[in-house]
C-alpha positions in Angstrom: 8.7 -31.3 22.0 11.1 -28.5 20.8 10.2 -25.2 19.6 12.3 -22.4 18.0 11.3 -18.8 18.2 13.0 -16.6 15.8 13.4 -13.2 17.1 13.6 -11.6 20.7 11.6 -8.6 20.3 8.4 -8.2 22.2 6.4 -10.5 20.3 9.0 -13.4 20.5 9.9 -12.9 23.9 6.2 -13.2 24.8 5.5 -16.4 22.8 8.7 -18.0 24.2 7.7 -17.3 27.8 4.0 -18.6 27.4 5.6 -21.8 25.3 8.0 -22.5 28.3 5.2 -24.0 30.3 4.5 -26.5 27.8 7.7 -27.3 25.7 11.5 -26.7 25.5 12.0 -23.4 23.6 15.2 -21.8 22.3 14.7 -18.3 21.4 17.3 -16.8 18.6 18.4 -13.5 18.5 21.5 -11.9 16.9 21.1 -8.3 18.0 19.9 -6.9 21.1 17.2 -8.7 23.2 14.1 -6.4 23.1 14.3 -5.7 19.4 13.1 -2.3 18.7 12.3 -2.2 22.5 15.7 -2.5 23.2 17.5 0.1 25.5 20.6 1.9 25.9 22.4 2.2 29.4 24.2 5.5 30.2 25.5 5.0 33.8 22.8 5.6 36.2 19.7 4.7 33.7 18.8 3.2 30.5 16.8 4.7 27.8 14.8 2.9 24.8 16.8 3.2 21.7 13.8 4.3 19.9 11.2 6.5 21.5 8.5 4.5 23.3 5.1 5.4 25.1 1.6 3.5 25.4 -1.9 4.5 25.7 -5.0 4.0 27.9 -6.4 1.3 25.5 -3.2 -0.9 25.6 -5.5 -3.4 27.7 -3.2 -6.5 27.0 0.1 -4.7 27.7 -1.3 -3.0 30.9 -2.6 -6.6 32.2 1.0 -8.1 31.2 2.8 -5.5 33.1 0.5 -5.9 36.2 1.2 -9.8 35.7 5.0 -9.4 35.6 4.8 -7.0 38.9 5.4 -3.9 37.2 2.2 -2.5 37.6 3.4 0.1 40.5 5.8 1.6 37.6 3.3 2.6 35.2 3.0 6.5 35.0 0.6 8.5 33.0 1.6 11.9 32.1 0.3 14.6 29.5 2.5 14.9 26.9 2.6 18.1 24.7 3.1 18.7 21.1 3.9 21.0 18.7 4.4 21.9 14.9 7.0 23.6 13.1 6.0 26.0 10.6 8.0 28.5 8.5 11.1 28.3 10.8 9.0 28.4 14.1 7.9 25.7 16.7 4.3 26.6 18.0 2.5 24.5 20.7 -0.7 22.8 19.8 -2.4 21.5 23.2 -4.9 23.7 24.2 -7.8 25.2 22.7 -6.0 28.9 23.1 -2.9 27.4 21.3 -4.6 25.8 18.6 -6.6 29.0 17.7 -3.2 30.9 17.8 -1.3 28.7 15.5 -0.9 30.5 12.1 -0.4 27.6 10.0 -4.2 27.3 9.8 -7.0 29.7 9.7 -9.9 29.5 11.7 -12.3 27.9 9.1 -9.3 25.3 8.9 -9.4 24.6 12.6 -13.2 24.2 12.4 -12.9 22.0 9.6 -10.0 19.8 11.7 -12.6 19.4 14.3 -15.3 18.5 12.3 -13.0 15.9 10.3 -12.0 14.4 13.8 -15.3 13.9 15.0 -16.3 12.3 11.3 -13.3 10.0 11.3 -14.1 8.6 14.8 -17.2 7.2 13.5 -16.0 5.6 10.4 -14.8 1.9 10.4 -11.3 2.0 9.3 -11.3 -1.4 7.9 -13.8 -0.2 5.1 -11.1 2.1 3.9 -8.2 -0.2 3.7 -8.0 0.5 -0.2 -8.5 3.9 -0.2 -5.1 5.8 -0.2 -4.4 8.5 2.4 -4.5 11.6 0.3 -7.7 10.5 -1.5 -9.4 9.9 1.6 -8.3 13.3 3.3 -9.3 15.2 0.0 -13.0 14.2 0.4 -13.1 14.5 4.1 -10.6 17.4 4.9 -9.7 19.2 1.8 -6.4 20.4 0.2 -5.6 23.0 2.9 -5.8 21.1 5.9 -3.6 18.1 4.1 -1.0 20.8 3.2 -1.0 22.7 6.6 -1.7 19.8 9.2 -1.6 16.2 7.6 1.3 16.3 5.7 4.0 16.9 8.6 2.1 13.9 10.2 2.5 11.7 7.3 6.1 12.7 6.6 7.1 12.2 10.0 5.6 8.7 10.3 6.4 7.4 6.7 8.9 9.7 4.9 8.9 9.4 1.4 6.4 6.5 1.4 3.5 8.6 2.7 1.7 8.7 -0.7 1.3 5.0 -0.5 -0.3 5.0 2.7 -3.8 3.6 3.4 -6.7 5.7 4.7 -7.1 3.1 7.0 -4.1 3.8 9.0 -4.8 7.6 9.4 -8.4 7.2 10.8 -7.4 4.3 13.1 -4.9 6.9 14.4 -7.3 9.6 14.8 -9.7 7.3 16.8 -7.1 6.6 19.0 -5.2 9.8 19.5 -8.3 11.9 19.7 -9.3 11.2 23.3 -7.4 14.2 24.5 -7.5 16.4 27.7 -7.8 20.0 27.2 -3.8 20.3 28.3 -2.9 17.8 25.7 -2.7 14.1 25.1 -2.2 11.7 27.8 0.3 8.9 27.4 1.9 6.1 29.4 5.3 4.9 30.4 6.9 2.2 32.6 9.0 4.6 35.2 12.5 3.6 34.9 12.4 2.5 31.5 10.9 -0.2 29.0 13.8 -2.5 29.9 12.5 -3.7 32.6 9.6 -5.2 30.6 12.1 -6.9 28.3 14.0 -8.3 31.4 10.9 -9.6 33.0 9.7 -11.2 29.7 13.2 -12.6 29.2 13.5 -14.4 32.8 14.4 -17.9 32.2 14.4 -18.3 28.6 17.5 -19.6 26.6 18.4 -17.1 24.2 20.7 -18.5 21.3 23.0 -15.4 20.2 22.8 -16.2 16.7 21.3 -15.1 13.4 18.7 -17.9 12.5 18.6 -19.6 9.2 15.5 -21.7 9.1 14.9 -24.3 6.7 12.1 -27.1 6.1 13.2 -30.6 6.6 11.1 -33.6 7.9 10.6 -31.2 10.9 12.1 -27.7 11.0 15.7 -26.7 11.0 17.1 -23.5 12.8 20.9 -23.5 12.3 21.0 -27.1 11.7 19.0 -27.9 15.0 15.8 -29.7 14.5 12.5 -28.5 16.1 9.2 -29.7 15.9 7.7 -26.2 15.4 9.2 -22.3 14.6 7.6 -19.3 15.8 9.1 -16.9 13.4 8.9 -13.0 14.8 12.0 -11.4 12.8 11.3 -9.2 9.7 9.8 -11.1 7.0 12.5 -10.3 4.2 15.0 -11.8 6.4 13.2 -15.3 5.6 14.4 -15.1 2.1 13.5 -17.9 -0.3 11.2 -19.6 2.4 8.9 -16.8 2.4 7.6 -17.3 -0.9 7.7 -21.1 -0.7 5.5 -20.7 2.1 3.4 -18.1 0.4 3.7 -15.5 2.6 2.6 -12.3 1.1 5.3 -9.9 0.4 5.2 -6.8 2.4 7.2 -3.6 2.1 9.0 -2.4 5.4 10.2 1.4 6.3 13.7 1.9 8.2 14.3 4.3 11.1 17.4 6.5 12.0 16.9 8.0 15.7 19.6 10.2 17.1 19.5 10.3 20.7 20.9 13.6 22.6 22.1 14.0 25.8 22.0 17.6 26.8 22.4 20.2 29.4 19.6 22.1 28.3 15.9 21.7 27.3 15.3 22.1 23.4 11.8 23.3 24.2 10.2 24.5 27.3 7.6 21.8 27.7 7.0 19.9 24.4 7.3 16.3 24.1 6.7 15.8 20.4 7.4 18.2 17.5 6.4 17.3 13.9 8.5 19.3 11.1 7.7 19.9 7.6 10.9 21.4 6.1 13.6 19.4 7.9 16.0 16.1 7.2 14.0 14.3 10.0 10.4 14.2 10.9 10.2 15.0 14.6 11.9 15.5 17.7 10.7 13.9 20.9 12.2 15.3 24.0 11.8 12.5 26.6 12.5 14.5 29.6 9.6 16.9 28.6 7.7 13.6 29.7 9.4 11.9 32.2 10.9 13.7 35.3 14.4 15.2 34.7 15.5 13.9 38.1 15.2 10.4 37.0 18.4 10.8 34.3 20.0 13.9 35.6 20.5 15.4 32.0 17.8 16.2 29.2 17.4 13.6 26.6 15.5 14.1 23.3 15.3 11.9 20.3 15.4 13.1 16.6 13.7 10.7 14.4 13.3 10.1 10.8 12.0 7.2 8.3 13.8 5.9 5.3 13.4 3.0 3.1 15.9 0.0 3.8 18.3 0.7 1.0 18.9 4.1 2.3 19.4 3.4 5.9 23.1 3.1 5.8 23.8 6.4 3.4 25.0 8.7 6.0 27.5 7.7 8.6 26.6 8.2 12.4 28.5 11.5 12.3 26.9 12.8 9.3 23.7 12.3 10.7 24.6 14.4 13.9 26.2 17.0 11.8 23.0 17.2 9.8 20.6 16.9 12.5 21.8 19.1 14.9 22.8 22.0 12.3 19.2 22.1 11.4 17.9 22.0 15.0 20.5 25.2 16.0 17.8 27.2 13.9 15.3 26.4 16.4 17.5 27.0 19.5 19.5 24.0 20.0 22.4 24.5 22.2 24.9 22.4 20.4 27.6 23.4 23.0 25.5 21.9 25.3 25.2 18.3 24.0 27.1 16.1 26.2 27.0 12.9 24.1 25.2 11.6 21.1 24.1 8.0 19.7 22.8 7.0 16.6 20.5 3.8 16.3 19.2 2.2 13.0 16.5 -0.3 12.3 16.4 -1.4 8.7 13.0 -3.1 9.1 11.5 -0.8 11.8 7.7 -1.3 10.8 5.6 -2.1 7.6 4.4 0.6 5.1 0.6 0.3 5.9 0.1 0.8 2.0 -3.4 0.6 0.5 -4.7 -2.9 0.6 -2.4 -4.1 3.5 -5.2 -5.8 5.2 -4.8 -8.6 2.4 -1.1 -8.9 3.4 -1.8 -9.5 7.2 0.2 -12.9 7.8 -1.6 -15.4 9.6 -0.4 -16.9 13.0 -0.2 -20.3 11.4 1.5 -20.1 7.9 2.1 -24.0 7.6 2.2 -27.0 9.6 4.7 -26.5 12.4 5.7 -22.9 11.1 4.0 -19.8 12.8 4.6 -16.0 12.4 3.9 -13.2 15.1 5.0 -9.6 14.6 4.3 -6.4 12.8 2.5 -7.9 10.1 0.2 -9.8 12.4 -3.5 -8.9 12.6 -2.7 -7.7 16.4 -0.7 -5.0 14.8 -3.2 -3.8 11.9 -3.5 -0.7 11.1 -0.9 0.6 13.1 2.2 -1.4 15.1 2.5 -0.9 18.7 4.0 -2.7 22.1 0.4 -3.9 22.9 0.0 -5.3 19.3 3.4 -7.1 19.1 2.9 -8.7 22.5 -0.6 -9.8 21.5 0.5 -11.2 18.4 3.3 -13.3 20.2 0.3 -14.6 22.6 -1.8 -15.5 19.6 0.9 -17.4 17.7 1.8 -19.2 21.1 -2.0 -19.9 21.9 -2.3 -21.2 18.3 0.6 -23.6 18.5 -0.4 -24.8 21.8 -3.7 -25.6 20.6 -2.6 -27.6 17.7 -0.4 -29.2 20.2 -3.0 -30.4 22.4 -5.6 -31.2 19.4 
């Protein structure tokens, strides 16, 4: 039996790894192996093109890391966060810092605590059809929306934030509210996530071509016949075949990520800062999370989300100039930037809009055609490495079950 896996992101690599024990597998990938988890190597180290971390609750990811012999590389660190307000960056980690934050009154902070406790008790699935702003108006109020939630929503969804489902926010609050007094604990693979990608891809036959999938008497990929296909690339790239197969249309958002190599730290200790009035959504200072000695220079992402039709509007040079000029207002030493790279993803994730749950793509779409990725059940209502790996596993298990039945 021959199987084609389209896409060498985490879902595709994990599916192919599992299937290779049962049949001949070809993995099609025109871009970087690893997909959104791909890395840029700068001399002595490799760093992800787009920021990555994981959580204690990512059970499948952590078990797979152990299975692949990388368990000793897992480290857990408190990742400190901050918020820009009226031209200044404020840390928001300890109770003292939160109380001192001028962007919310004491009553607002009490309401935020009450909202967090309430949100953790809600079943997020029941709010799939509720808009995030509608839900927040009832549970948190307009002031908290404006002062606290709006920067978060803009940093994650850009101009699409008003369409997002309340289920996404409730799930995120539940996931992220298990904090220590000093901040939130996040995980990382010391040395870089490329190690996970390398382990997953060991022994796989990766065909470096853009895949064109067609239905024949079986399935055809670039003119080669296969008994089955597991499709893990963005759904819009399927074209008319998606409509033919009855796959629900899902709207995606795009990402632009400027990665800076610097002499000096941008902030003293903050990993993640959200911005309410900037041409980008967040800065993520990787070397305030992982040790500086691993890299020999400071590393920071400047991230923004946009729509697929706008992802190429600015040149790399324009992105660099626009973002860094704005960051100079907050103390960035532009003269201390050693190098920079701009990374773009046209389809970086679905917009988790109202009613998204009805658009979730089943693992088996048609006889011999399977889908795994960001629109799978495992990635609802927020995408993650854990969800993508699990989606690949589920699709492979479904195919194997069909094969053996």
